[in-house]
Structures are given as structure tokens and as C-alpha cells.
C-alpha positions in Angstrom: -93.2 35.5 -26.9 -95.7 35.3 -29.8 -95.6 31.6 -30.5 -98.7 29.4 -30.1 -98.6 27.7 -26.7 -99.8 24.1 -26.3 -101.7 23.1 -23.2 -101.1 20.0 -21.1 -103.5 17.1 -21.2 -102.8 14.2 -18.8 -99.2 15.2 -18.5 -98.6 15.5 -22.2 -98.6 18.5 -24.6 -101.6 18.8 -26.9 -103.3 21.3 -29.1 -106.9 21.9 -30.0 -108.7 23.3 -33.0 -108.9 26.9 -31.9 -106.6 29.5 -30.4 -107.0 32.8 -28.5 -104.7 35.8 -28.2 -103.0 36.9 -24.9 -102.3 40.7 -25.0 -100.5 43.1 -22.8 -102.8 45.4 -20.8 -100.0 48.0 -20.9 -99.6 48.5 -24.6 -101.9 46.0 -26.3 -99.2 44.0 -27.9 -99.6 40.3 -28.6 -97.8 38.3 -25.9 -98.8 34.9 -27.2 -101.4 32.6 -28.7 -102.8 29.8 -26.7 -104.4 26.6 -28.0 -107.9 25.9 -26.7 -108.8 22.3 -25.7 -111.8 20.8 -27.5 -114.6 19.3 -25.5 -113.3 15.8 -26.3 -109.9 16.8 -24.9 -111.3 18.2 -21.7 -113.2 14.9 -21.3 -110.0 12.9 -21.9 -108.3 14.9 -19.1 -111.1 14.4 -16.6 -111.3 10.7 -17.5 -107.5 10.3 -17.1 -107.6 12.1 -13.7 -110.4 9.9 -12.4 -108.7 6.7 -13.7 -105.3 7.4 -12.1 -106.6 8.5 -8.7 -105.9 5.3 -6.8 -102.5 4.9 -8.5 -101.5 8.4 -7.8 -102.6 8.3 -4.1 -100.4 5.2 -3.7 -97.3 6.9 -5.3 -94.4 6.8 -2.9 -93.8 10.1 -1.1 -90.3 10.4 -2.5 -91.6 10.4 -6.1 -94.1 13.2 -5.4 -91.5 15.2 -3.4 -88.9 14.8 -6.1 -91.3 16.2 -8.7 -92.1 19.2 -6.5 -88.5 19.9 -5.8 -87.7 19.7 -9.5 -90.3 22.4 -10.3 -89.0 24.6 -7.4 -85.4 24.4 -8.8 -86.5 25.0 -12.4 -88.4 28.1 -11.4 -85.3 29.5 -9.8 -83.3 28.8 -13.0 -85.9 30.5 -15.2 -86.9 33.4 -12.8 -86.2 36.3 -15.0 -87.8 34.8 -18.1 -90.9 33.9 -16.1 -91.0 37.3 -14.4 -91.0 39.0 -17.8 -93.8 36.7 -19.0 -95.9 37.5 -15.9 -95.3 41.2 -16.5 -96.2 41.0 -20.1 -99.5 39.1 -19.8 -100.6 40.6 -16.5 -99.3 44.2 -16.6 -97.6 43.6 -13.2 -94.5 45.6 -12.6 -91.5 43.3 -13.2 -90.1 43.9 -9.7 -93.3 42.5 -8.2 -93.3 39.7 -10.8 -89.9 38.6 -9.7 -91.2 38.4 -6.2 -94.1 36.3 -7.4 -91.7 33.8 -8.9 -89.8 33.6 -5.7 -93.0 32.9 -3.8 -93.9 30.1 -6.2 -90.4 28.6 -5.7 -91.1 28.5 -2.0 -94.6 27.0 -2.5 -93.2 24.0 -4.4 -90.4 23.6 -2.0 -92.8 23.7 1.0 -95.0 21.2 -0.8 -92.0 18.8 -1.3 -91.2 19.1 2.4 -94.8 18.4 3.4 -95.1 15.5 1.1 -92.3 13.8 2.9 -93.9 14.4 6.3 -97.5 13.8 5.3 -99.6 10.9 6.6 -97.3 9.6 9.3 -100.6 8.8 11.0 -101.8 9.4 14.6 -102.2 6.4 16.9 -104.9 6.5 19.7 -105.4 4.0 22.4 -109.0 2.9 22.7 -108.7 1.0 25.9 -109.8 4.1 27.9 -113.1 2.3 28.1 -113.4 -1.4 28.8 -115.0 -2.1 25.5 -111.8 -0.9 23.8 -109.4 -3.3 25.5 -106.7 -4.3 23.1 -107.7 -1.9 20.4 -105.7 0.9 18.8 -107.0 3.5 16.3 -104.6 4.7 13.5 -105.8 7.8 11.7 -104.4 8.7 8.3 -105.5 11.1 5.5 -106.4 10.1 2.0 -107.3 12.2 -1.1 -111.0 12.9 -1.6 -110.4 12.5 -5.3 -109.4 14.6 -8.3 -109.2 18.3 -7.8 -110.5 21.1 -10.1 -108.3 24.1 -9.5 -109.5 27.5 -10.8 -106.9 30.2 -10.6 -107.3 34.1 -11.0 -105.3 36.6 -13.1 -103.8 38.7 -10.4 -101.1 36.1 -9.3 -101.0 34.0 -12.4 -98.1 31.9 -11.4 -98.2 31.7 -7.6 -101.9 31.0 -7.2 -101.6 28.3 -9.8 -98.8 26.9 -7.6 -101.1 27.0 -4.6 -103.6 24.8 -6.4 -101.2 22.3 -8.0 -98.4 21.8 -5.4 -100.7 20.7 -2.5 -102.6 18.3 -4.8 -99.4 16.6 -5.9 -98.1 16.5 -2.4 -101.1 14.4 -1.2 -101.4 12.4 -4.4 -104.6 13.9 -5.7 -104.9 14.3 -9.5 -105.6 17.9 -10.5 -107.0 19.7 -13.5 -105.9 23.4 -13.4 -107.8 26.1 -15.2 -105.7 29.3 -15.4 -107.4 32.6 -15.9 -108.2 33.4 -19.6 -106.4 36.7 -19.4 -103.2 35.2 -18.0 -102.8 31.5 -19.0 -99.1 31.6 -20.0 -97.8 31.5 -16.4 -99.8 28.4 -15.6 -98.7 26.7 -18.8 -95.1 27.3 -17.6 -95.8 25.1 -14.6 -97.0 22.5 -17.0 -93.7 22.7 -18.8 -91.8 22.0 -15.6 -94.1 19.2 -14.5 -93.7 17.7 -17.9 -90.0 17.2 -17.0 -90.9 15.0 -14.1 -91.9 11.3 -13.7 -95.4 11.8 -12.2 -98.0 9.3 -13.5 -99.8 10.2 -16.7 -103.2 11.7 -16.0 -102.2 13.0 -12.6 -102.2 16.6 -13.8 -103.5 18.7 -16.6 -103.4 22.4 -17.4 -106.4 23.4 -19.5 -106.9 27.0 -20.6 -110.6 26.5 -21.2 -112.9 29.5 -21.7 -115.1 30.5 -18.7 -118.3 29.4 -20.5 -117.0 25.9 -20.4 -116.6 25.8 -16.6 -120.1 24.9 -15.5 -119.7 21.4 -17.0 -116.4 20.9 -15.3 -117.7 22.2 -12.0 -120.7 19.8 -12.2 -118.6 16.7 -13.2 -118.9 14.1 -10.4 -115.4 12.8 -11.2 -114.0 16.1 -9.8 -115.2 16.0 -6.1 -113.0 18.8 -4.9 -113.0 22.4 -6.2 -110.4 25.0 -5.2 -111.4 28.4 -6.5 -109.8 31.8 -6.1 -111.7 34.8 -7.5 -114.7 36.9 -6.9 -117.3 36.2 -4.2 -120.1 36.2 -6.8 -118.6 33.5 -8.9 -117.2 31.5 -5.9 -120.6 31.3 -4.1 -122.3 30.5 -7.4 -120.0 27.5 -7.8 -120.6 26.3 -4.2 -124.4 26.7 -4.6 -124.4 24.7 -7.8 -122.6 21.7 -6.2 -123.6 21.6 -2.5 -122.3 18.0 -2.1 -118.8 18.8 -3.3 -116.0 20.0 -1.2 -115.2 23.6 -2.1 -112.3 25.8 -1.0 -113.1 29.4 -1.9 -110.6 32.2 -1.6 -112.7 35.3 -2.4 -112.7 39.0 -2.1 -111.6 41.4 0.6 -111.8 45.0 1.7 -108.5 45.1 3.6 -108.3 47.5 6.5 -105.2 49.0 8.1 -105.8 50.3 11.6 -103.4 52.9 13.0 -103.9 53.2 16.8 -102.9 56.0 19.1 -99.9 54.4 20.5 -98.3 54.1 17.1 -97.5 57.8 17.2 -93.8 58.6 16.8 -92.6 60.2 13.5 -90.8 57.0 12.7 -93.9 54.9 13.4 -96.1 57.1 11.2 -93.5 57.2 8.4 -93.4 53.4 8.5 -97.2 53.0 8.5 -97.6 55.5 5.6 -95.0 53.9 3.5 -96.4 50.4 4.0 -99.9 51.6 3.4 -99.0 53.5 0.2 -97.0 50.6 -1.2 -99.6 47.9 -0.5 -102.6 49.8 -1.6 -101.0 50.1 -5.0 -98.8 47.0 -5.5 -100.2 44.8 -8.3 -102.2 47.9 -9.2 -104.3 47.2 -6.1 -105.3 43.9 -7.7 -104.8 41.8 -4.6 -107.5 40.6 -2.2 -105.5 41.7 0.7 -104.3 45.1 -0.6 -105.0 48.1 1.7 -108.3 49.6 0.7 -109.3 51.2 4.0 -107.2 53.1 6.5 -108.8 53.5 9.9 -106.7 56.0 12.0 -107.1 57.1 15.6 -108.0 60.8 15.9 -104.8 61.4 17.9 -102.6 60.5 14.9 -104.9 61.1 11.9 -103.8 64.7 11.1 -100.2 63.8 11.1 -100.6 60.5 9.3 -102.8 61.6 6.5 -100.3 64.0 4.7 -97.6 61.3 5.0 -99.9 58.8 3.3 -100.8 61.2 0.5 -97.1 62.0 -0.1 -96.1 58.3 -0.1 -98.9 57.5 -2.5 -97.9 60.4 -4.8 -94.3 59.1 -4.7 -95.3 55.7 -6.3 -93.7 55.4 -9.7 -96.2 54.6 -12.4 -95.6 53.5 -15.9 -94.2 50.7 -18.1 -94.4 47.4 -16.1 -91.2 46.1 -17.8 -89.2 48.9 -16.2 -87.7 47.8 -12.9 -88.3 51.3 -11.4 -92.1 51.0 -11.9 -94.2 50.5 -8.8 -97.6 50.7 -10.3 -98.5 49.4 -13.7 -101.9 49.1 -15.5 -104.9 47.1 -14.4 -105.6 43.8 -16.2 -107.8 45.6 -18.7 -109.3 49.0 -19.7 -112.7 47.8 -18.5 -111.3 47.1 -15.1 -109.8 50.6 -15.0 -113.1 52.1 -16.1 -114.9 50.3 -13.3 -112.5 51.8 -10.7 -112.9 55.2 -12.3 -116.7 55.0 -12.0 -116.6 54.0 -8.3 -114.2 56.9 -7.5 -116.3 59.3 -9.4 -119.4 58.1 -7.6 -117.8 58.6 -4.2 -116.6 62.1 -5.1 -120.0 63.1 -6.3 -121.4 61.9 -3.0 -119.1 64.1 -1.0 -115.8 62.2 -0.7 -112.6 64.4 -0.8 -110.1 63.4 -3.6 -106.6 63.9 -2.1 -104.5 62.2 -4.7 -104.9 60.5 -8.1 -108.4 60.1 -9.6 -107.3 59.9 -13.2 -107.4 57.1 -15.8 -105.3 56.6 -18.9 -106.4 53.5 -20.8 -106.0 50.5 -18.5 -103.9 52.6 -16.0 -105.5 54.3 -13.0 -103.5 56.7 -10.9 -102.8 55.8 -7.3 -105.7 57.5 -5.4 -106.5 58.6 -1.9 -110.0 59.5 -0.7 -111.2 60.9 2.6 -114.7 61.4 4.0 -116.1 58.7 1.9 -119.9 58.1 2.4 -120.5 54.8 4.2 -123.0 53.7 1.6 -120.8 54.4 -1.5 -119.8 51.4 -3.6 -116.1 52.0 -2.9 -116.7 51.8 0.8 -118.7 48.6 0.6 -117.2 46.5 -2.2 -113.7 45.3 -3.1 -112.3 48.0 -5.4 -109.5 45.7 -6.8 -107.6 48.8 -8.0 -105.1 51.4 -6.7 -107.5 53.3 -4.4 -107.3 54.0 -0.7 -109.9 55.5 1.6 -109.0 57.1 4.9 -111.2 57.4 8.0 -110.8 59.0 11.4 -112.0 57.2 14.6 -112.0 57.7 18.3 -110.2 54.8 20.0 -109.7 51.1 19.7 -113.3 50.0 20.1 -114.5 52.3 17.3 -111.6 51.2 15.1 -112.3 47.5 15.5 -116.0 48.1 14.9 -115.1 49.9 11.7 -113.0 47.0 10.5 -115.9 44.6 11.1 -118.4 46.8 9.4 -117.9 45.0 6.1 -119.3 41.9 4.4 -115.7 40.8 3.9 -113.3 39.4 6.4 -110.0 38.3 4.8 -107.2 40.0 6.7 -106.6 43.2 8.7 -103.5 45.1 9.7 -103.2 46.8 13.1 -100.4 49.2 13.8 -99.8 49.0 17.5 -96.9 48.3 19.9 -99.1 46.9 22.7 -99.2 43.1 23.0 -102.5 43.2 24.9 -104.1 45.2 22.1 -102.7 42.7 19.6 -104.5 39.9 21.4 -107.7 41.9 21.7 -107.5 42.5 17.9 -107.0 38.8 17.3 -110.2 38.1 19.3 -112.3 40.9 18.1 -111.6 41.2 14.4 -113.8 39.1 12.1 -111.1 38.2 9.6 -109.0 35.2 8.7 -105.7 36.9 9.6 -104.6 39.8 11.8 -101.2 41.3 11.0 -99.7 43.3 13.9 -97.4 46.2 13.1 -98.0 46.0 9.4 -100.6 46.1 6.6 -103.2 43.3 5.9 -101.3 42.5 2.7 -98.7 40.4 4.4 -98.9 36.7 3.5 -96.4 33.9 4.0 -97.2 31.1 1.7 -96.9 28.4 4.4 -99.3 30.0 6.8 -103.1 29.3 6.8 -104.7 31.9 4.4 -108.4 32.4 4.0 -111.3 34.5 5.2 -114.5 34.9 7.2 -117.9 36.1 6.2 -118.1 36.6 2.4 -114.3 36.2 1.9 -114.6 32.5 1.5 -114.4 29.1 3.1 -111.4 26.8 3.8 -107.7 27.7 3.9 -104.8 27.7 1.6 -101.2 27.7 2.6 -99.6 24.4 1.6 -100.2 22.1 4.5 -103.7 23.5 5.1 -104.7 23.0 1.5 -103.4 19.4 1.8 -105.9 19.0 4.6 -108.6 20.4 2.5 -107.9 18.0 -0.3 -108.0 14.9 2.0 -110.1 13.3 4.6 -109.4 11.3 7.7 -109.8 7.5 7.6 -109.5 5.5 10.8 -108.0 2.0 11.0 -108.9 0.1 14.2 -106.5 -2.8 15.2 -107.9 -5.4 17.5 -106.3 -7.9 20.0 -103.1 -5.9 20.7 -101.1 -6.0 23.8 -101.1 -2.3 24.5 
């Protein structure tokens, strides 16, 4: 795992003049060295993507689908190797890394299926008015142009897949920038795409440093930007290119609501286990991890000790151990930030019920109660293994508490009542409402995105394909309709 990794320029391996090290956040060991593209090589990749855009858009669906199917199959064949790589560069427990590979397998398979269905066209009779006699409108979708995909560190394989697979499915060239902390997983996708027969120039994987991104973002030859990351960076990108199409998948402050009808011991055991697991999986480094628990007063006192016990039962340690539930954060600086937010809340009066300790890049799974509403950890996305718990009186107060956030990605509502479920769907200002489970549930084919400061646009393969394309109408005249 310590060799120098080439990048992928217009479908071909290449190396630059410099390298950077990728190290494990668990033990600091060298995982690999990555070659950095020069400015000239980045320009060559952009020029190639721009030049091939018409050819790639016209590529037969079966060619694009076959390439996507190939990547899906090869990911299956290399699952364990890739899971170990994700775990090494990211610090993600290997059991979660295996799950991530499985999700990426599905993303490429879904994209292959959608590529075969895409653009069948919709016919519309226009003779509903006299002036449209003999006319038929045929609406199809065409790529907006080359895509710049910017992926984060927390799902270094699957979120790269969510950029690349929809672009290939619609025939849009893509330049993928993986996160500097975790580039190796994205480069694996390059290896597998390199085994296909896609047109040269239709894809590149460039591990460029963050300070080189403004020039790429501004480049007019990349009219579509798909970014997953922090709200600060995402909105700075959008503000800098107001005439570009931007899909932004940004932060969250995920709430799990436990209502009064979810009250049996079995119900509360299920809720506590799911909350504990998904406030801590990926070290809490997921935009839809459970950060807030909002529990009805009628169940709060029974639920809280169950949550604390379930959190304390999380197995922490070496991410390469299959028994580990919670590994380190991506860096020691990230863990120090979480530590400072927890300390701030405790000093302001929050009760520390579990955790609250840091060891290098690792932070113990933590539960806080009575958190002041104006504390940083109550208002911002913690992106760490920290959970706050709050008591409310009734459904209306619970839903108001969910909405009392600048974020609106997903929310979970534990209830058995279908009417309550529909009221939640209407009332909650989020992109997704999960009934009977935590907000952390995501199926990769469903529309995924947020409201308020959680972003704009939707991922989920078919929905990203819509984002990468626009409708173009063909009107046929003189037809015998």
C-alpha cells in the first residue's frame, strides 16, 4: 500500500512532478504516495473533456452501460482489497468500509440500468389549440456539458461513484477531484474505468490540492459543478459562479424524533440501538448521522438510559478490526475541534452522560443532555461521534425543534401512526423524512439532498442525471396525428 499512485488524465494514467503522502488517521502510517498533476496536465484534462463532449453525448447507450456494469462487477471482485484501502486512508472501521464498497457496486449498477432507459423521450400533442394542428413535441434531455465533481473524505469511494456514474450514464464528460485526505479510493475507480472502452477524455481523476480548485471552478468549459462538503465551501463555490449549474450536498444536523406512541420496551430498545449506532458510525462523520435526539416527555426517562447504554456499548479502536464500531476521525485536528465544542457545551451547563474524551484523532462516543440552545454543538454540524438529547412535550414541539436549525438534510421520526408520518412529511423542513428509523438511512437510488443551508439539487443516480442534463424540445410539423 505504499507505492506511488498515478492519477488518471483523459482516461490514461499519468504522473506529475510532485507527490504527497496519504497517512492513516489511526496510527499515522504511510498508506501511499499520490502523484500531483501539474497545471499543464490539469489544463490538458479540461481541454480533453471539453473537446469530447459532443462525441461522448452521442455514444450509444449500450457502450456507456457496459462500462458502468464493468465497474460494478470489478468492485465486487475487489471488495475486500478496496475496503481495507478505505479503512487505511480514512480511518473508517472496515465493517463500514465493506458496506461502502457494496453501495458503490449498486450505484454503478443503477447507473448502467438508467443509462439503458435514459432519454426515451416524451411526446406531447400540440393540437390542443388550433395553431398546433399537425404538430407534435418530442422532449429529450441532453448533457449541459462537462462536469466538475468534487468529492469529500467521509465516503471516499461511494461519493466519488455518485459523481462519476451519473455523468457517464448521460454521456457528460467528468473531471473528478477526490478529497486530499482520501484520494486512493477515487483513483481505484479510475483503474476500473481504465479497463473500459469509454472515449478518451470522457473522464479524469485528478488529485489536485484544494488551492488549485478556484481556477477549475471558474473554468467556463466546466459548466456543471457537483460538490459534496461543507456549507461554507459549497456556497462560496456557488457565489463565485452564479451562471453555472451547481449541485451542492452540504451539511446537516440530523434529528431523530421519538414520539409518545413509540413506547413499548421493544420500541425503545430499537430506537436506542439505531440512534447509538448511527450517531457514531463513520465516527459521526456523515451529514445524516444522528446529532440530535428529540424525545417526547412520556418516553424520555425510559429512553435516555437505553441510549447511554447503547452508546457506551459501541466498540472503539483499530479500524482494521472487524469488531470495531467506531474508529478515529479523519485527523487529530478534527478530533480537537469536536473536543472543543463538547467542552464549550459542558462549561455552559450541558450534562455529560457518556464519553467526552479524546485520544489523538479518536474521540469517545459522547452523549450530552440539557445542551444550551446557543452552544456551537446545538447549532452547527458536529461531524463527530456526539449526540445531544432533548425532552419535548408532544408532536408540535418536537417538529418545531427539528425545524429550529439552519440545516435541513434528513430527519427520522419514530412513530407507528401513519397520519403522524404524513404530518411529519408536510411539516419538517428537510429533504428526507425517515419513519420508524434514524435520519441516517439512505438508499442510493432515492433522491438525496436538503433544504435551507443543506444544499441545492439532488443526488441519487437518476436525479443526478437530471441535474447534469437539460430538456430540449423537438417540434414536428405536418403530422397526421
